[in-house]
C-alpha positions as CSV (number, residue, x, y, z in Angstrom):
1,M,58.9,-34.7,23.0
2,D,62.0,-36.4,21.6
3,I,63.7,-34.0,19.1
4,N,64.0,-36.7,16.5
5,K,60.3,-37.4,16.6
6,E,59.6,-33.7,16.4
7,D,62.0,-33.4,13.4
8,E,60.2,-36.3,11.7
9,R,56.8,-34.8,12.3
10,L,57.8,-31.5,10.9
11,M,59.6,-33.1,7.9
12,R,56.3,-34.8,7.2
13,E,54.8,-31.4,6.9
14,A,57.5,-30.4,4.4
15,L,56.8,-33.6,2.5
16,K,53.1,-32.6,2.3
17,E,54.2,-29.4,0.6
18,A,56.5,-31.3,-1.8
19,K,53.6,-33.5,-2.8
20,K,51.6,-30.4,-3.7
21,A,54.5,-29.4,-6.0
22,F,54.5,-32.9,-7.5
23,E,50.8,-32.6,-8.2
24,M,51.3,-29.3,-9.9
25,D,54.2,-30.7,-12.1
26,E,56.8,-28.6,-10.1
27,V,60.0,-30.2,-8.9
28,P,58.7,-31.7,-5.6
29,I,60.6,-29.9,-2.9
30,G,58.6,-28.6,0.1
31,A,59.5,-26.5,3.1
32,V,58.1,-25.3,6.4
33,I,59.6,-22.8,8.8
34,V,58.9,-23.2,12.5
35,C,59.3,-20.6,15.3
36,D,58.6,-21.4,18.9
37,G,57.2,-24.8,17.9
38,I,54.6,-23.3,15.5
39,I,54.7,-23.6,11.7
40,I,54.8,-20.0,10.5
41,A,55.4,-20.6,6.8
42,R,54.7,-23.4,4.3
43,A,55.9,-23.4,0.7
44,F,56.9,-25.6,-2.3
45,N,58.7,-25.0,-5.5
46,Y,56.7,-22.8,-7.8
47,T,59.3,-22.0,-10.5
48,E,57.3,-23.3,-13.5
49,H,54.0,-21.6,-12.6
50,L,55.6,-18.2,-11.8
51,N,58.2,-18.6,-14.6
52,D,60.7,-17.5,-11.9
53,V,64.0,-19.4,-11.3
54,T,64.2,-18.0,-7.8
55,A,60.8,-19.4,-6.7
56,H,62.3,-22.3,-4.8
57,A,60.5,-23.7,-1.7
58,E,63.1,-22.2,0.6
59,M,62.9,-18.7,-0.9
60,Q,59.1,-18.8,-0.8
61,A,59.2,-20.0,2.9
62,I,61.7,-17.3,3.9
63,T,59.5,-14.5,2.5
64,S,56.4,-15.9,4.1
65,A,58.1,-16.3,7.5
66,A,59.6,-12.8,7.4
67,N,56.2,-11.4,6.6
68,N,54.6,-13.4,9.4
69,L,57.2,-12.2,11.9
70,G,57.4,-8.7,10.6
71,G,61.2,-8.8,10.2
72,K,63.8,-10.1,7.8
73,Y,65.9,-12.1,10.3
74,L,65.0,-15.6,11.4
75,P,67.6,-16.6,14.0
76,E,65.0,-18.3,16.3
77,C,63.5,-20.3,13.4
78,T,64.1,-23.7,11.9
79,L,63.7,-24.5,8.2
80,Y,62.5,-28.0,7.4
81,V,63.1,-28.8,3.7
82,T,62.9,-32.1,1.9
83,I,66.1,-31.7,-0.2
84,E,69.3,-30.0,0.7
85,P,69.2,-26.3,-0.2
86,C,71.0,-25.1,-3.4
87,I,73.6,-22.5,-3.3
88,M,71.1,-19.7,-4.1
89,C,68.9,-20.7,-1.2
90,A,71.9,-21.2,1.2
91,G,72.8,-17.6,0.4
92,A,69.3,-16.4,1.2
93,L,69.3,-18.5,4.4
94,F,72.6,-16.8,5.4
95,W,71.1,-13.4,5.0
96,A,68.0,-14.4,6.9
97,Q,70.3,-15.7,9.7
98,I,68.2,-18.8,10.0
99,G,68.9,-20.6,13.3
100,R,68.6,-24.1,12.1
101,I,68.2,-26.1,8.8
102,V,66.8,-29.6,8.8
103,Y,66.8,-31.3,5.4
104,G,65.8,-34.8,4.2
105,A,67.9,-35.9,1.3
106,S,71.3,-34.6,0.1
107,D,71.7,-33.1,-3.3
108,P,75.3,-33.9,-4.4
109,K,74.8,-32.2,-7.8
110,R,73.3,-28.9,-6.8
111,G,73.3,-28.7,-3.0
112,Y,75.2,-26.0,-1.0
113,S,77.4,-28.6,0.6
114,M,79.3,-29.1,-2.7
115,I,80.8,-25.6,-1.9
116,G,80.8,-26.0,1.9
117,N,79.1,-24.8,5.0
118,Q,80.7,-21.4,4.7
119,L,77.7,-20.4,2.6
120,L,75.5,-20.5,5.7
121,H,75.5,-18.2,8.7
122,P,78.1,-19.2,11.2
123,R,75.5,-19.7,13.9
124,T,73.2,-21.8,11.8
125,K,72.9,-25.4,12.9
126,I,72.4,-28.3,10.4
127,S,70.6,-31.6,10.8
128,K,70.3,-33.9,7.7
129,G,68.9,-37.2,6.7
130,I,65.5,-36.8,8.3
131,L,63.1,-39.1,6.4
132,E,65.8,-39.2,3.7
133,E,64.4,-42.2,1.8
134,E,60.9,-40.6,1.5
135,C,62.3,-37.3,0.4
136,S,64.6,-38.8,-2.1
137,Q,62.0,-41.2,-3.5
138,L,59.6,-38.4,-4.3
139,M,62.2,-36.7,-6.4
140,K,63.2,-40.0,-8.1
141,T,59.6,-40.7,-9.0
142,F,59.1,-37.2,-10.4
143,F,62.1,-37.3,-12.7
144,E,61.4,-40.9,-13.8
145,E,57.9,-39.7,-14.9
146,K,59.5,-36.8,-16.7
147,R,61.9,-39.1,-18.6
148,R,59.0,-41.4,-19.6
149,E,57.1,-38.3,-20.9
150,G,60.2,-37.2,-22.8
151,K,60.4,-33.9,-21.0
């Protein structure tokens, strides 16, 4: 299968997670972690429900994947996430030694790239812009609704 088609398919899975977050009034970011072609973790932002600022989709997915594999390192895994990871999540991905990160839309205000790639493990590969418009639009819609509600 063409890698771009596979990346799109798996980003659609991350988008499904982001839509769950949207429906729960959470910032709509979704993530899946894949190992050997199999999704081993699914997650979405859950910060409001848990009252936990660290409950980002990536953090939830890392924990789930590590539990699934029985170890804390994920060098053979790929994270698919709808929005560029923040600095906190990039640090966790560094420590998990994730093999690859694929993200949809950039986050110029809070994304790790505002600091630089040195936040990631040196062996981590990055792919970006996969289904960028769909990922970005979900966030825009969410925050437009929040502004209309006055929140």
